[in-house]
C-alpha positions as a Python dict, from the first residue, in 0.01 Angstrom:
ca = {
    (1, 'X'): (0, 0, 0),
    (2, 'X'): (-251, 70, -277),
    (3, 'X'): (11, 27, -553),
    (4, 'X'): (142, -288, -385),
    (5, 'X'): (-213, -430, -377),
    (6, 'X'): (-246, -369, -752),
    (7, 'X'): (81, -556, -809),
    (8, 'X'): (-35, -838, -579),
    (9, 'X'): (-364, -858, -769),
    (10, 'X'): (-183, -893, -1102),
    (11, 'X'): (55, -1161, -975),
    (12, 'X'): (-226, -1358, -812),
    (13, 'X'): (-431, -1321, -1131),
    (14, 'X'): (-148, -1494, -1316),
    (15, 'X'): (-161, -1776, -1060),
    (16, 'X'): (-535, -1820, -1111),
    (17, 'X'): (-481, -1818, -1488),
    (18, 'X'): (-230, -2105, -1449),
    (19, 'X'): (-488, -2314, -1268),
    (20, 'X'): (-770, -2235, -1510),
    (21, 'X'): (-554, -2309, -1814),
    (22, 'X'): (-448, -2646, -1673),
    (23, 'X'): (-805, -2728, -1571),
    (24, 'X'): (-924, -2647, -1922),
    (25, 'X'): (-664, -2885, -2069),
    (26, 'X'): (-777, -3164, -1837),
    (27, 'X'): (-1145, -3109, -1909),
    (28, 'X'): (-1090, -3109, -2285),
    (29, 'X'): (-866, -3415, -2287),
    (30, 'X'): (-1054, -3739, -2326),
    (31, 'X'): (-791, -3958, -2168),
    (32, 'X'): (-782, -3841, -1806),
    (33, 'X'): (-828, -4089, -1524),
    (34, 'X'): (-984, -3864, -1263),
    (35, 'X'): (-912, -3889, -892),
    (36, 'X'): (-1049, -3665, -619),
    (37, 'X'): (-719, -3566, -450),
    (38, 'X'): (-559, -3357, -724),
    (39, 'X'): (-862, -3141, -811),
    (40, 'X'): (-922, -3094, -438),
    (41, 'X'): (-562, -2979, -395),
    (42, 'X'): (-608, -2735, -685),
    (43, 'X'): (-922, -2602, -515),
    (44, 'X'): (-728, -2559, -189),
    (45, 'X'): (-462, -2361, -377),
    (46, 'X'): (-731, -2144, -540),
    (47, 'X'): (-891, -2079, -200),
    (48, 'X'): (-548, -1994, -57),
    (49, 'X'): (-485, -1746, -338),
    (50, 'X'): (-821, -1579, -278),
    (51, 'X'): (-774, -1579, 98),
    (52, 'X'): (-428, -1422, 71),
    (53, 'X'): (-560, -1147, -155),
    (54, 'X'): (-859, -1098, 77),
    (55, 'X'): (-627, -1069, 377),
    (56, 'X'): (-415, -801, 207),
    (57, 'X'): (-715, -612, 66),
    (58, 'X'): (-885, -599, 406),
    (59, 'X'): (-573, -476, 588),
    (60, 'X'): (-618, -156, 786),
    (61, 'X'): (-260, -58, 704),
    (62, 'X'): (-298, 169, 401),
    (63, 'X'): (26, 360, 452),
    (64, 'X'): (346, 333, 257),
    (65, 'X'): (514, -5, 233),
    (66, 'X'): (890, -40, 199),
    (67, 'X'): (1051, -290, -33),
    (68, 'X'): (1185, -473, 272),
    (69, 'X'): (834, -499, 416),
    (70, 'X'): (704, -621, 80),
    (71, 'X'): (960, -903, 43),
    (72, 'X'): (768, -1153, 264),
    (73, 'X'): (457, -1082, 58),
    (74, 'X'): (658, -1143, -259),
    (75, 'X'): (780, -1473, -111),
    (76, 'X'): (420, -1588, -75),
    (77, 'X'): (331, -1462, -424),
    (78, 'X'): (613, -1662, -582),
    (79, 'X'): (517, -1977, -392),
    (80, 'X'): (148, -1936, -478),
    (81, 'X'): (238, -1908, -846),
    (82, 'X'): (454, -2219, -827),
    (83, 'X'): (172, -2403, -651),
    (84, 'X'): (-87, -2287, -901),
    (85, 'X'): (134, -2390, -1192),
    (86, 'X'): (178, -2741, -1050),
    (87, 'X'): (-159, -2798, -881),
    (88, 'X'): (-291, -2958, -1200),
    (89, 'X'): (-89, -3120, -1480),
    (90, 'X'): (16, -2870, -1746),
    (91, 'X'): (-21, -3120, -2029),
    (92, 'X'): (-191, -3451, -2096),
    (93, 'X'): (31, -3701, -2278),
    (94, 'X'): (-112, -3901, -2569),
    (95, 'X'): (-133, -4206, -2346),
    (96, 'X'): (-343, -4013, -2095),
    (97, 'X'): (-284, -3915, -1736),
    (98, 'X'): (-386, -4069, -1405),
    (99, 'X'): (-452, -3796, -1148),
    (100, 'X'): (-402, -4036, -855),
    (101, 'X'): (-55, -4117, -986),
    (102, 'X'): (13, -3747, -1052),
    (103, 'X'): (-83, -3666, -693),
    (104, 'X'): (140, -3936, -546),
    (105, 'X'): (435, -3841, -766),
    (106, 'X'): (405, -3470, -683),
    (107, 'X'): (268, -3464, -328),
    (108, 'X'): (601, -3388, -158),
    (109, 'X'): (674, -3100, -394),
    (110, 'X'): (320, -2960, -371),
    (111, 'X'): (277, -2990, 4),
    (112, 'X'): (638, -2880, 58),
    (113, 'X'): (564, -2556, -127),
    (114, 'X'): (243, -2518, 70),
    (115, 'X'): (436, -2566, 395),
    (116, 'X'): (678, -2292, 289),
    (117, 'X'): (375, -2062, 279),
    (118, 'X'): (188, -2162, 596),
    (119, 'X'): (489, -2205, 826),
    (120, 'X'): (630, -1849, 802),
    (121, 'X'): (281, -1695, 809),
    (122, 'X'): (180, -1914, 1103),
    (123, 'X'): (498, -1848, 1299),
    (124, 'X'): (458, -1475, 1239),
    (125, 'X'): (98, -1485, 1365),
    (126, 'X'): (204, -1682, 1675),
    (127, 'X'): (472, -1418, 1745),
    (128, 'X'): (203, -1149, 1711),
    (129, 'X'): (-5, -1350, 1957),
    (130, 'X'): (279, -1362, 2211),
    (131, 'X'): (320, -985, 2183),
    (132, 'X'): (-51, -922, 2233),
    (133, 'X'): (-106, -1180, 2508),
    (134, 'X'): (-81, -1119, 2877),
    (135, 'X'): (-103, -1483, 2984),
    (136, 'X'): (-114, -1838, 2850),
    (137, 'X'): (-489, -1831, 2785),
    (138, 'X'): (-455, -1528, 2559),
    (139, 'X'): (-206, -1707, 2333),
    (140, 'X'): (-419, -2021, 2290),
    (141, 'X'): (-634, -1890, 2001),
    (142, 'X'): (-320, -1794, 1809),
    (143, 'X'): (-162, -2135, 1867),
    (144, 'X'): (-481, -2324, 1783),
    (145, 'X'): (-544, -2143, 1455),
    (146, 'X'): (-186, -2174, 1330),
    (147, 'X'): (-52, -2503, 1462),
    (148, 'X'): (-331, -2711, 1304),
    (149, 'X'): (-260, -2601, 945),
    (150, 'X'): (117, -2625, 991),
    (151, 'X'): (92, -2974, 1140),
    (152, 'X'): (-156, -3099, 880),
    (153, 'X'): (45, -2961, 587),
    (154, 'X'): (367, -3112, 725),
    (155, 'X'): (191, -3448, 763),
    (156, 'X'): (49, -3428, 409),
    (157, 'X'): (403, -3420, 268),
    (158, 'X'): (439, -3779, 386),
    (159, 'X'): (77, -3904, 367),
    (160, 'X'): (69, -4179, 107),
    (161, 'X'): (-242, -4376, 204),
    (162, 'X'): (-560, -4237, 58),
    (163, 'X'): (-733, -4255, 397),
    (164, 'X'): (-463, -4032, 549),
    (165, 'X'): (-485, -3796, 252),
    (166, 'X'): (-864, -3774, 300),
    (167, 'X'): (-823, -3694, 672),
    (168, 'X'): (-568, -3425, 586),
    (169, 'X'): (-799, -3267, 330),
    (170, 'X'): (-1086, -3277, 581),
    (171, 'X'): (-869, -3094, 835),
    (172, 'X'): (-766, -2837, 575),
    (173, 'X'): (-1136, -2800, 492),
    (174, 'X'): (-1184, -2664, 845),
    (175, 'X'): (-917, -2404, 777),
    (176, 'X'): (-1087, -2304, 451),
    (177, 'X'): (-1423, -2285, 631),
    (178, 'X'): (-1268, -2038, 876),
    (179, 'X'): (-1137, -1830, 584),
    (180, 'X'): (-1489, -1803, 442),
    (181, 'X'): (-1597, -1588, 737),
    (182, 'X'): (-1347, -1311, 661),
    (183, 'X'): (-1492, -980, 543),
    (184, 'X'): (-1335, -689, 356),
}
């Protein structure tokens, strides 16, 4: 798994570089109409990248990993790179860019990609919960921690009103807060 973690680190480093490059372009451009939603989405993607790496780096499984076992990880790596590349605009036209408009025009794509990450991971974790649980009460923590992000992300694909977007980001903030307690 050590070699796989090195590969994961490189691929996730590329994703972070995408975000930082696009952020630099926005900060240097003088004609950006800023809006809170898009930078917040980019921050969520950055936190997701770090959390995914943290999860893999803290895994107790240090044995060999087959290519077949690595494919789901590669799926997430590809999606995280696509998300990072699109989380902020990659260029600012001469006429400027409105980040509120960018968010609304790209929200289905962005949140759709995000859903393709959280749904398989969440479903997998729920299956693990069913295997480990002896009764209904044992499965509840697994359901609670995975159904909230999946439901919120699915709703964010369709959330057009800024108040709904804000509520969705607040809910995702709870997920990120939970990630912050993870240790290596």
